[in-house]
PDB file of N, CA, C and O in Angstrom:
ATOM      1  N   MET A   1     111.826  80.687  88.914  1.00  0.00           N
ATOM      2  CA  MET A   1     112.202  81.917  89.603  1.00  0.00           C
ATOM      3  C   MET A   1     111.689  83.116  88.804  1.00  0.00           C
ATOM      4  O   MET A   1     111.875  83.185  87.589  1.00  0.00           O
ATOM      5  N   ALA A   2     111.054  84.040  89.481  1.00  0.00           N
ATOM      6  CA  ALA A   2     110.500  85.225  88.821  1.00  0.00           C
ATOM      7  C   ALA A   2     111.626  86.163  88.398  1.00  0.00           C
ATOM      8  O   ALA A   2     112.629  86.306  89.097  1.00  0.00           O
ATOM      9  N   LYS A   3     111.447  86.783  87.267  1.00  0.00           N
ATOM     10  CA  LYS A   3     112.386  87.816  86.828  1.00  0.00           C
ATOM     11  C   LYS A   3     112.038  89.098  87.558  1.00  0.00           C
ATOM     12  O   LYS A   3     110.874  89.364  87.855  1.00  0.00           O
ATOM     13  N   ASN A   4     113.055  89.882  87.841  1.00  0.00           N
ATOM     14  CA  ASN A   4     112.878  91.125  88.577  1.00  0.00           C
ATOM     15  C   ASN A   4     113.085  92.317  87.661  1.00  0.00           C
ATOM     16  O   ASN A   4     113.960  92.304  86.796  1.00  0.00           O
ATOM     17  N   VAL A   5     112.275  93.344  87.857  1.00  0.00           N
ATOM     18  CA  VAL A   5     112.396  94.569  87.073  1.00  0.00           C
ATOM     19  C   VAL A   5     112.410  95.776  88.001  1.00  0.00           C
ATOM     20  O   VAL A   5     111.858  95.740  89.101  1.00  0.00           O
ATOM     21  N   LEU A   6     113.042  96.827  87.544  1.00  0.00           N
ATOM     22  CA  LEU A   6     113.100  98.088  88.278  1.00  0.00           C
ATOM     23  C   LEU A   6     112.322  99.124  87.478  1.00  0.00           C
ATOM     24  O   LEU A   6     112.657  99.408  86.328  1.00  0.00           O
ATOM     25  N   ILE A   7     111.295  99.681  88.081  1.00  0.00           N
ATOM     26  CA  ILE A   7     110.475 100.702  87.453  1.00  0.00           C
ATOM     27  C   ILE A   7     110.937 102.058  87.986  1.00  0.00           C
ATOM     28  O   ILE A   7     110.922 102.299  89.193  1.00  0.00           O
ATOM     29  N   VAL A   8     111.349 102.942  87.069  1.00  0.00           N
ATOM     30  CA  VAL A   8     111.831 104.268  87.453  1.00  0.00           C
ATOM     31  C   VAL A   8     110.985 105.311  86.751  1.00  0.00           C
ATOM     32  O   VAL A   8     110.967 105.385  85.523  1.00  0.00           O
ATOM     33  N   ASP A   9     110.281 106.120  87.537  1.00  0.00           N
ATOM     34  CA  ASP A   9     109.475 107.218  86.988  1.00  0.00           C
ATOM     35  C   ASP A   9     109.167 108.177  88.118  1.00  0.00           C
ATOM     36  O   ASP A   9     108.933 107.756  89.250  1.00  0.00           O
ATOM     37  N   ASP A  10     109.166 109.465  87.816  1.00  0.00           N
ATOM     38  CA  ASP A  10     108.891 110.438  88.873  1.00  0.00           C
ATOM     39  C   ASP A  10     107.403 110.555  89.188  1.00  0.00           C
ATOM     40  O   ASP A  10     107.034 111.155  90.197  1.00  0.00           O
ATOM     41  N   ALA A  11     106.554 109.997  88.352  1.00  0.00           N
ATOM     42  CA  ALA A  11     105.110 110.019  88.595  1.00  0.00           C
ATOM     43  C   ALA A  11     104.697 108.738  89.327  1.00  0.00           C
ATOM     44  O   ALA A  11     104.786 107.642  88.774  1.00  0.00           O
ATOM     45  N   SER A  12     104.250 108.887  90.560  1.00  0.00           N
ATOM     46  CA  SER A  12     103.918 107.709  91.361  1.00  0.00           C
ATOM     47  C   SER A  12     102.779 106.890  90.743  1.00  0.00           C
ATOM     48  O   SER A  12     102.775 105.664  90.856  1.00  0.00           O
ATOM     49  N   ALA A  13     101.827 107.542  90.102  1.00  0.00           N
ATOM     50  CA  ALA A  13     100.711 106.817  89.487  1.00  0.00           C
ATOM     51  C   ALA A  13     101.214 105.899  88.371  1.00  0.00           C
ATOM     52  O   ALA A  13     100.717 104.783  88.214  1.00  0.00           O
ATOM     53  N   ILE A  14     102.182 106.356  87.609  1.00  0.00           N
ATOM     54  CA  ILE A  14     102.761 105.532  86.539  1.00  0.00           C
ATOM     55  C   ILE A  14     103.500 104.356  87.153  1.00  0.00           C
ATOM     56  O   ILE A  14     103.307 103.214  86.737  1.00  0.00           O
ATOM     57  N   ARG A  15     104.349 104.629  88.146  1.00  0.00           N
ATOM     58  CA  ARG A  15     105.101 103.549  88.805  1.00  0.00           C
ATOM     59  C   ARG A  15     104.163 102.506  89.369  1.00  0.00           C
ATOM     60  O   ARG A  15     104.369 101.308  89.178  1.00  0.00           O
ATOM     61  N   GLU A  16     103.129 102.959  90.067  1.00  0.00           N
ATOM     62  CA  GLU A  16     102.195 102.019  90.696  1.00  0.00           C
ATOM     63  C   GLU A  16     101.440 101.198  89.651  1.00  0.00           C
ATOM     64  O   GLU A  16     101.279  99.988  89.805  1.00  0.00           O
ATOM     65  N   GLY A  17     100.984 101.855  88.597  1.00  0.00           N
ATOM     66  CA  GLY A  17     100.229 101.139  87.557  1.00  0.00           C
ATOM     67  C   GLY A  17     101.072 100.101  86.844  1.00  0.00           C
ATOM     68  O   GLY A  17     100.649  98.959  86.672  1.00  0.00           O
ATOM     69  N   VAL A  18     102.260 100.496  86.432  1.00  0.00           N
ATOM     70  CA  VAL A  18     103.150  99.563  85.741  1.00  0.00           C
ATOM     71  C   VAL A  18     103.557  98.437  86.685  1.00  0.00           C
ATOM     72  O   VAL A  18     103.594  97.273  86.287  1.00  0.00           O
ATOM     73  N   SER A  19     103.858  98.777  87.921  1.00  0.00           N
ATOM     74  CA  SER A  19     104.255  97.762  88.902  1.00  0.00           C
ATOM     75  C   SER A  19     103.141  96.752  89.131  1.00  0.00           C
ATOM     76  O   SER A  19     103.398  95.552  89.231  1.00  0.00           O
ATOM     77  N   TYR A  20     101.919  97.229  89.213  1.00  0.00           N
ATOM     78  CA  TYR A  20     100.775  96.339  89.422  1.00  0.00           C
ATOM     79  C   TYR A  20     100.644  95.342  88.274  1.00  0.00           C
ATOM     80  O   TYR A  20     100.495  94.140  88.495  1.00  0.00           O
ATOM     81  N   VAL A  21     100.700  95.851  87.054  1.00  0.00           N
ATOM     82  CA  VAL A  21     100.551  94.976  85.882  1.00  0.00           C
ATOM     83  C   VAL A  21     101.671  93.937  85.831  1.00  0.00           C
ATOM     84  O   VAL A  21     101.420  92.759  85.579  1.00  0.00           O
ATOM     85  N   LEU A  22     102.895  94.375  86.069  1.00  0.00           N
ATOM     86  CA  LEU A  22     104.020  93.439  86.021  1.00  0.00           C
ATOM     87  C   LEU A  22     103.957  92.413  87.149  1.00  0.00           C
ATOM     88  O   LEU A  22     104.270  91.241  86.940  1.00  0.00           O
ATOM     89  N   ALA A  23     103.557  92.846  88.337  1.00  0.00           N
ATOM     90  CA  ALA A  23     103.427  91.910  89.457  1.00  0.00           C
ATOM     91  C   ALA A  23     102.347  90.871  89.168  1.00  0.00           C
ATOM     92  O   ALA A  23     102.512  89.696  89.498  1.00  0.00           O
ATOM     93  N   GLN A  24     101.259  91.291  88.560  1.00  0.00           N
ATOM     94  CA  GLN A  24     100.194  90.357  88.198  1.00  0.00           C
ATOM     95  C   GLN A  24     100.674  89.351  87.158  1.00  0.00           C
ATOM     96  O   GLN A  24     100.163  88.233  87.086  1.00  0.00           O
ATOM     97  N   ALA A  25     101.653  89.749  86.354  1.00  0.00           N
ATOM     98  CA  ALA A  25     102.212  88.869  85.337  1.00  0.00           C
ATOM     99  C   ALA A  25     103.323  87.976  85.894  1.00  0.00           C
ATOM    100  O   ALA A  25     103.906  87.173  85.166  1.00  0.00           O
ATOM    101  N   GLY A  26     103.610  88.123  87.191  1.00  0.00           N
ATOM    102  CA  GLY A  26     104.567  87.235  87.827  1.00  0.00           C
ATOM    103  C   GLY A  26     105.971  87.783  88.014  1.00  0.00           C
ATOM    104  O   GLY A  26     106.867  87.056  88.441  1.00  0.00           O
ATOM    105  N   TYR A  27     106.172  89.044  87.703  1.00  0.00           N
ATOM    106  CA  TYR A  27     107.496  89.642  87.876  1.00  0.00           C
ATOM    107  C   TYR A  27     107.678  90.150  89.306  1.00  0.00           C
ATOM    108  O   TYR A  27     106.720  90.550  89.967  1.00  0.00           O
ATOM    109  N   GLY A  28     108.908  90.126  89.760  1.00  0.00           N
ATOM    110  CA  GLY A  28     109.275  90.809  90.990  1.00  0.00           C
ATOM    111  C   GLY A  28     109.510  92.267  90.619  1.00  0.00           C
ATOM    112  O   GLY A  28     110.199  92.542  89.637  1.00  0.00           O
ATOM    113  N   VAL A  29     108.960  93.200  91.369  1.00  0.00           N
ATOM    114  CA  VAL A  29     109.019  94.612  90.990  1.00  0.00           C
ATOM    115  C   VAL A  29     109.630  95.442  92.114  1.00  0.00           C
ATOM    116  O   VAL A  29     109.273  95.304  93.284  1.00  0.00           O
ATOM    117  N   THR A  30     110.554  96.303  91.724  1.00  0.00           N
ATOM    118  CA  THR A  30     111.122  97.306  92.614  1.00  0.00           C
ATOM    119  C   THR A  30     110.885  98.652  91.967  1.00  0.00           C
ATOM    120  O   THR A  30     110.967  98.779  90.745  1.00  0.00           O
ATOM    121  N   GLN A  31     110.591  99.656  92.772  1.00  0.00           N
ATOM    122  CA  GLN A  31     110.302 100.988  92.247  1.00  0.00           C
ATOM    123  C   GLN A  31     111.325 102.004  92.725  1.00  0.00           C
ATOM    124  O   GLN A  31     111.875 101.893  93.820  1.00  0.00           O
ATOM    125  N   ALA A  32     111.569 103.001  91.873  1.00  0.00           N
ATOM    126  CA  ALA A  32     112.408 104.141  92.244  1.00  0.00           C
ATOM    127  C   ALA A  32     111.815 105.392  91.611  1.00  0.00           C
ATOM    128  O   ALA A  32     111.270 105.349  90.508  1.00  0.00           O
ATOM    129  N   GLU A  33     111.930 106.506  92.326  1.00  0.00           N
ATOM    130  CA  GLU A  33     111.350 107.766  91.861  1.00  0.00           C
ATOM    131  C   GLU A  33     112.259 108.518  90.900  1.00  0.00           C
ATOM    132  O   GLU A  33     111.788 109.312  90.086  1.00  0.00           O
ATOM    133  N   ASN A  34     113.566 108.267  90.993  1.00  0.00           N
ATOM    134  CA  ASN A  34     114.502 109.000  90.131  1.00  0.00           C
ATOM    135  C   ASN A  34     115.766 108.165  89.914  1.00  0.00           C
ATOM    136  O   ASN A  34     115.902 107.070  90.461  1.00  0.00           O
ATOM    137  N   GLY A  35     116.672 108.691  89.118  1.00  0.00           N
ATOM    138  CA  GLY A  35     117.885 107.959  88.781  1.00  0.00           C
ATOM    139  C   GLY A  35     118.770 107.662  89.977  1.00  0.00           C
ATOM    140  O   GLY A  35     119.338 106.574  90.076  1.00  0.00           O
ATOM    141  N   VAL A  36     118.889 108.611  90.877  1.00  0.00           N
ATOM    142  CA  VAL A  36     119.719 108.407  92.065  1.00  0.00           C
ATOM    143  C   VAL A  36     119.152 107.266  92.909  1.00  0.00           C
ATOM    144  O   VAL A  36     119.894 106.384  93.343  1.00  0.00           O
ATOM    145  N   ASP A  37     117.846 107.283  93.140  1.00  0.00           N
ATOM    146  CA  ASP A  37     117.208 106.203  93.898  1.00  0.00           C
ATOM    147  C   ASP A  37     117.338 104.874  93.161  1.00  0.00           C
ATOM    148  O   ASP A  37     117.523 103.830  93.787  1.00  0.00           O
ATOM    149  N   ALA A  38     117.242 104.911  91.839  1.00  0.00           N
ATOM    150  CA  ALA A  38     117.363 103.686  91.041  1.00  0.00           C
ATOM    151  C   ALA A  38     118.747 103.068  91.208  1.00  0.00           C
ATOM    152  O   ALA A  38     118.877 101.852  91.352  1.00  0.00           O
ATOM    153  N   LEU A  39     119.774 103.903  91.189  1.00  0.00           N
ATOM    154  CA  LEU A  39     121.127 103.388  91.386  1.00  0.00           C
ATOM    155  C   LEU A  39     121.287 102.767  92.772  1.00  0.00           C
ATOM    156  O   LEU A  39     121.959 101.748  92.927  1.00  0.00           O
ATOM    157  N   GLY A  40     120.668 103.384  93.773  1.00  0.00           N
ATOM    158  CA  GLY A  40     120.700 102.815  95.123  1.00  0.00           C
ATOM    159  C   GLY A  40     120.008 101.466  95.183  1.00  0.00           C
ATOM    160  O   GLY A  40     120.499 100.540  95.828  1.00  0.00           O
ATOM    161  N   GLU A  41     118.869 101.350  94.511  1.00  0.00           N
ATOM    162  CA  GLU A  41     118.146 100.072  94.477  1.00  0.00           C
ATOM    163  C   GLU A  41     118.973  98.996  93.779  1.00  0.00           C
ATOM    164  O   GLU A  41     119.016  97.847  94.219  1.00  0.00           O
ATOM    165  N   LEU A  42     119.628  99.381  92.689  1.00  0.00           N
ATOM    166  CA  LEU A  42     120.475  98.414  91.987  1.00  0.00           C
ATOM    167  C   LEU A  42     121.618  97.952  92.875  1.00  0.00           C
ATOM    168  O   LEU A  42     121.948  96.766  92.907  1.00  0.00           O
ATOM    169  N   ASP A  43     122.215  98.879  93.588  1.00  0.00           N
ATOM    170  CA  ASP A  43     123.319  98.554  94.497  1.00  0.00           C
ATOM    171  C   ASP A  43     122.847  97.611  95.600  1.00  0.00           C
ATOM    172  O   ASP A  43     123.529  96.638  95.922  1.00  0.00           O
ATOM    173  N   GLN A  44     121.676  97.900  96.180  1.00  0.00           N
ATOM    174  CA  GLN A  44     121.146  97.077  97.270  1.00  0.00           C
ATOM    175  C   GLN A  44     120.715  95.692  96.801  1.00  0.00           C
ATOM    176  O   GLN A  44     120.731  94.737  97.577  1.00  0.00           O
ATOM    177  N   SER A  45     120.332  95.585  95.539  1.00  0.00           N
ATOM    178  CA  SER A  45     119.823  94.314  95.042  1.00  0.00           C
ATOM    179  C   SER A  45     120.928  93.282  94.815  1.00  0.00           C
ATOM    180  O   SER A  45     120.656  92.088  94.690  1.00  0.00           O
ATOM    181  N   GLY A  46     122.148  93.743  94.764  1.00  0.00           N
ATOM    182  CA  GLY A  46     123.241  92.815  94.518  1.00  0.00           C
ATOM    183  C   GLY A  46     123.192  92.207  93.115  1.00  0.00           C
ATOM    184  O   GLY A  46     123.698  91.108  92.888  1.00  0.00           O
ATOM    185  N   GLY A  47     122.586  92.923  92.191  1.00  0.00           N
ATOM    186  CA  GLY A  47     122.530  92.456  90.809  1.00  0.00           C
ATOM    187  C   GLY A  47     121.331  91.592  90.477  1.00  0.00           C
ATOM    188  O   GLY A  47     121.273  91.016  89.391  1.00  0.00           O
ATOM    189  N   SER A  48     120.373  91.488  91.386  1.00  0.00           N
ATOM    190  CA  SER A  48     119.217  90.629  91.120  1.00  0.00           C
ATOM    191  C   SER A  48     118.123  91.324  90.314  1.00  0.00           C
ATOM    192  O   SER A  48     117.128  90.697  89.949  1.00  0.00           O
ATOM    193  N   ILE A  49     118.301  92.607  90.038  1.00  0.00           N
ATOM    194  CA  ILE A  49     117.313  93.327  89.215  1.00  0.00           C
ATOM    195  C   ILE A  49     117.792  93.282  87.784  1.00  0.00           C
ATOM    196  O   ILE A  49     117.132  93.819  86.895  1.00  0.00           O
TER     197      ILE A  49
END
């Protein structure tokens, strides 16, 4: 089972670049633009991040 990570950064280029590298390494990746969005993603994930 792949490990999941949450990438939080306000710069979309950074989020996309980091997400690409991690996905290529086999991680499940979720992105958020800010802390509020990150908390929402964590809530929706049910603890899988």
